[in-house]
N, C-alpha and C positions, 0 to 999 in steps of 0.2 A: 218349778221355782216356788218356794214357799211364800206366804203372804209377807213375812219379815223382809224377805229378800227383794220382793217387789216394791214394798214401801221404802226400802233404804235405796233401791236404784232410782226411784222417783222423787228424790228430795230436792227438787230445783226450787229456786225462790230466794227471798232475801236471807241474809245471814242473821243469826240470832244476836250475835255480838259484833256488830260491824265497827270498823276501826280502820286506821292507817295501814296497818300490816294485815295482809289477807292470809289466813292459814289455810293450807291445803287440807281439804277434806273436813273442814270445820262443820259446825252444827248449823243446820238451816233453821229458819223460823218455824217451819213445819215440825221438824224434829223436837224443837224446843216446847211447842205447844202440846205435842203428843206426849212427851215425856212428863208434863206437869198436868195432864188431863185428869179430871177428877173421876176416873173410872178405875175401879178395884178388880182384883182377881174374882171376888165374890160376884160383882156385877157381870163380869164375863161368864162365869159358871151359871148364873141365874139366866142369862140371855140364851145360853145353849140349851138349858132345860126347857125354857118356854118355846123355843123354835125348833125343837127336835135334834139336837146336836149330840154328839158322843162325848160323854163326860166320864168315861171309865178309864182306868189306869192310874199310875201313880200320881199324887198330887204335886205341883199342878200338871195336869196331863197336857200333851202337845196341842190338842184341839182347844183347850181353855187359853192357853198362852197365845195361840194364833188368833183366837176371837178377841182376846184383850188388845192385841197389837192393832187389829182391824178396827175396833171400836175407838181406840185411842186416835188413830190417824184419821178417823171420819170426824171425830171431835175437833182435831187440829185444822182439817180442811175447812169446816164450818167457821172456825175462828178466823181463818185467813179470809174467806168470802165476806165477813162482816165489815 
């Protein structure tokens, strides 16, 4: 299971846009924070370079994208804990 699938599976929590109508499979607050995290592709690439990850392949490579997802969800989790 990829990092993206793991994060998508574990999106429990408050809804980002609560209202009277509950939409099935709507965006969670965690998803909202991750989507708006101030972390870029370049940040993920630099993180991989610093910590010995693989950055080869077509741009953006799968490892860079998985790192981007992981960093954004770590940011979202920190926002929810605040």
